[in-house]
N, C-alpha and C positions, 0 to 999 in steps of 0.2 A: 617057315610055314605061312602061308597067306592068310590075312585077315578077313574077316567077313563084314558085311555091312548091310544096314537097312537102308534104303533110299525110299523117302517117302514124299508124295505131294497131297496135301489134304486142303480142304476148305473147311472152315469151322462155322457152324450155324450159331452156336451159343458159347461165347468166349468163357464166361464165368463157370458154365457146366464144364467146359475143356479142361479147368484147372483141377476138376476132380480125378481126371483120367491122369494128368501129369503126376499128381501125388499118388495115385494108385499103381501106376507103371514104374515109379522110381526105384522101389526096393528090388523089383525083378531085375531091371535093367543092370543096376549096379552088381547084384549077384552073378551075373553073366560077363561082367567085366566091360560093360558098355561105356562109349565114351561120345558125348555128342560133337561132331565137327561142323554141322551146319544146324541151326534152329531158327528157322524163319526170318532170316535177315533180309536186307534189301536184294531183289532179284529182278532181273530182266529176261525175257523170253524171246531170244532172237529168231527161233523156229518153233513151229509146233505150238499146241497150246496145252498148258499144264494147270493144275489147281495153284492158287496163289501162294501156298505156304511150302516151303521145301524143308525137309530134315533129313541129315544124314548122320547115321549113328555107326561108328566103328566098334568091332567085337574083336576079341583075340585071334579068333577063325571063325570059319565059315560054320562050323558044327555049333560053335557058342552061340552064334546069331540065331540059327535053326531052332536050337535047344530053347532059346528065351522066347521066340514066338510062338513054340509049341507047349510052352509051359502053362499050368493051370492058373498060376498067378497072373500071367500075362494075359490069358483068356479073359479072367474076370476083369481086368484093366481095359481090354479091348472091347468089351461089352458096353462099357461107359462111353469110350471113344465113339463108337458106331452110333450111338444115340443121339450125339450133338456134331457129328462132322462125317465127310465123305473123304475117302482116301484112296488112292492108288500106292501100293507099297510092293516094292522087289527086294528080295534078300539074295545080294551077290558075294561072290568070292573075289577078294581084292587081287591085284596083280603083284606076283611075287617074283619078279625078273630080275 
């Protein structure tokens, strides 16, 4: 079965307040089997324009990724994030070739 992924590019306006989002989101992400593969490390953008912070989170399946994002507990954490950052997020199915 192919894994699912959240791929996000965001820009944080208030780093201290963003920490509250990370704390609020952590239990929901763990409950859905999430694993951070990329968490805002060094990056370069050879093409196009993206927000400066990149995050890639792996889930056991596409369904788990979708369920996590749609969960009430993540929606509460998301409200915190939206107040202090801007993001582009895609939920994608991994390649299982």
